N, C-alpha and C positions, 0 to 999 in steps of 0.2 A: 660697671658692675654696681643696679642699683636695687632699690629696696620697697618694698609696697607694705605699709604696717596696715595690715584690716583685722580690727576690734582686737588689739593686739599680737595677733600672727605676723609676722616678716613672712614679704611671700619677693625671692632673688630674679632682678630682670635682667634680662643680656639684650643691649641697645646692638643690632647688627644691621650695619646700611644692605648690606647684599642679601639677607634674607628677612629680612626683616627684624621683628622685636618676639624675644624666644622668654618665658614666665617657666619658674620651676614648677613643676608639676609633682614633686616632692614635698615643695612646701606646703602647696595647697592641700593635699593628701591629709599630712599633719591633723587636720581639722578634726577627720573622721578616725583615726589613730596617729599618734606622735612617735609612737614606739617602732612601727612597724608599718609606713607610710609607701615602702615598695608592693606590701600585699593589698593595701589596696587600689593603685596603678596595676595590677596586675591582675584584678576582678575587673574593673574598669575594661580594661581591653579583651576579656573572656565576652563580655556582652553582644551581642550580635549590632545591634543598632550601632553602636563605637565603631564596630570592625566597619559597617557600610558608610559611615559620616565618615573614617579617617579615607577609605576608599576614593570617596567622592574628593576631598581634599586634596588628596595626592594627584587623581586625573587632572586638578583642576588649575596645580601648580607645579608638576612634576612629571617633566614629558619622558622620563626613565623609570617612572613607578613601573614596574612587574604587574600587571595583572593578570598572570597567572598564579601566582603565588597567593595572590589577593584573592580570589575568584577561591584558591583552596581552603584560603581560611574563613571567608566565609560560609561556605558550606559548612564548616564545623564548628564555629561560635554561636555558644550557649549549649554546647552541649556540654557533659561532666566531664567528659574527659577532654575536652579542647581547655590548651594554658598556652596563655599567651604573657610574653615580656614584653619592654621596650625594648630591649637589644636583637630578641629573634625580631617582632616586625621588621625593624629596620633591615638589619641582613636577609632577609628571605626577601622584602619590597622593595628595598632599594628606597627607601622612606627618607624624607625631608623635612617634616613636619615636628620628627619627635627627634632628641638627641642625647647620647648616655654622654655625661663630663666625668671626670674623675677630680678630684683635688679637692682644696678647702671648701669650695662654691660646687662641688660634685653633684648629681643626681638627674634624676630625668627632665628635661626640660621638653615644653614644645612650644612651636608659634602661636600667638595672641588666641586666634581664633579657635584651635585647637585647644589653648588650655580655658578658656573659655566655656568650654563646650564641656571639658572634666570637672569644674568649679561648679558649672549646674547642675552635673549626675551628685556632685556631695551634694551642694545646697542653692538654692533658687536662690534663696536671700544673699546670700555669702558672692553669688557670681555677683550680683548689683552692686552690692558695693564694692567688690572687685575692680572691675568696668567701670566706676564712679572715681575709683583711685586711679587707676593707673592710669586714666585721660587727664585727668589731673596731672601725673605726674611727666605725662607725652608734652603737657605743654609746657613745663615748668624746662624741659628742654629745649621743646625747640625755641624756646627764648635763650637761653643760654648757646645754640647753638648757632643764632641768631649773631647776638655778642663774639662768638669765636670766629664766624667768619667775616665781620667788619673787622677785627682784629687781624686776619689774616689776609685781608685789601689791602689794611694798610702797610701791613709787612711788603707785599707784593709792586705796592706804587712806590715805599723805600730802596726798593733794588730801580728800580728805573730813576729816582731822584739821584742815588749815588752815580748811576751810567754817566747820567747828563754832567754831574760832578767831574767826572774823571774825562769827560769824553771834553769838556771846556776851562775846566778851572785849575787841573792840575799839571804844572810841566813835569816829564817825565823826571828831570836831571834828581828831585826833590825826595830825601829820607821816606823811608817807610812811616816816621813817628811825625814829618809834617806833613805828609797824605793824610795821617787821621787827623790831625789839626785842622783841614780841611775839612774834611766830610764832618767835623765834631761841629765846626762854625757853621759850616750850612744846613746842622740840624737843631744850630740854636734859632737861626732866620725863622725856622719851623718855630720854634718853642716860644719865640719874641711874638712871632703873628700871633699864632695862639693862645699861650698864659700868658702872654702877658713877661717871662722871665727865662734864663737861660737855666739849662738841665744842672751847674753849679749854684743857680741860687735857688734852684729848688733841693735841692739836695741839702744845703746851706740851712733851709728854713725847716726842712724835717729830716732829722741826723735819726731820729728813731724808724722812719721807716726804708725797708728793704726797696732796692727795683729803683726805676728812673721816672720819672716827670708823665711818661705813656703809658707806665703801667696804672697807674690808678685812673686815667683818665673815664670819663663815661662813653658812651655810646655815639651819643650825639657829636663829642669832641672826634672820637675816632672818625666820624664819618669828613669829617669837618677836615681831620689832619691828612686824610685820603687826598682829598681833593686839595688840598694844599702842595702835597709834595708834587703832583701830576703839574699844577701849573708852575709850581718853579724851575721844574725840569725844563718846562715848557719855555721859562723865562730867561733863562740858561742856557740854553740853546740858540735864545734869539740876542744872545748878550747884553743882557738887562742890568744896569748896576748894582751892588749889592745893595746898597741903600734905599732905592729904588723900590726892590722887589719884594724891599722890608713893608716899604709905605703899602703897595699893590696888595698884599698879602693878608696884611695885616687886615683893612678895608673889608677885603675881601672873606675874613674869618668872621671878624663883626656882624657880615649879612647874614654868611653862612648860619652862625649860630643862632641869631634872631627868629631866622626860620625855622630850623631844626628844634630850639625849645621849646616853641609854639607850638608844632607839629606835636612833639613829647606832650608837649601841657595837652591837649586836646586829646590824647591816646587818651591819658588817665583821667581825664572826664566822663569818654566815652567809656570806660572798663566801672567807673564808678558806677554810673549808673545805670549800666546791665547788670552788675550788681544789686544795687538799690533794685532795679524791674525785678530780678528774682527770690528778691525778698517780698515783695510787695505780691 
């Protein structure tokens, strides 16, 4: 759950990988009436243009949309006797673009395209600010997702690395403690190659920090670490001695980090130039 702040108003956002992003219509409606936002939503749903818009959206994205019920609603929309609520719309038509949630972050949520349409009905100016802030937050989320993907990639390669250790370096007679020492020793081969210190040396140098040396690695270091784990697994399978592997991995780490940090610097320069051109 994230929040957009539009001119002092908080709008809850739920990122949904399966159904895309949903924004709180309840929060948006508070721009009009902070005490009774549900009535604002119901008034919007009574509008014929709204019903037609929702019908087109559901037809495009929802193969199970009940068009018979939709046609009945469309014929009544706009009449003084016509009453519509989010739950009534969902229950009758099987709509997926609007959902009602209970709990701490409860209320009515809608797919971003529907939410933007609702925001436009509330205020065209507010909609423009909402779209701009949403895109900014989306960009930040994608950057974070990219970091998570690289972190998970490192974890996957860690499994490849430990499997190579298990198959080639651990005699079956060793105790569980002895086996863990072998794993730790090989992990420190990578730590030395990339960071220039063992895990213990890092902990001794940073007694106030929680976690381990890899938790504080930047994106470039995580990418390089992922590559080193794969390469060390290959070197282990080839029977290369540890000292020779460490020398090879260190040389590779130096080479790759030069490339990765230069690429990162160029990306920062490009971003700065884009920002400056927007100001100009």
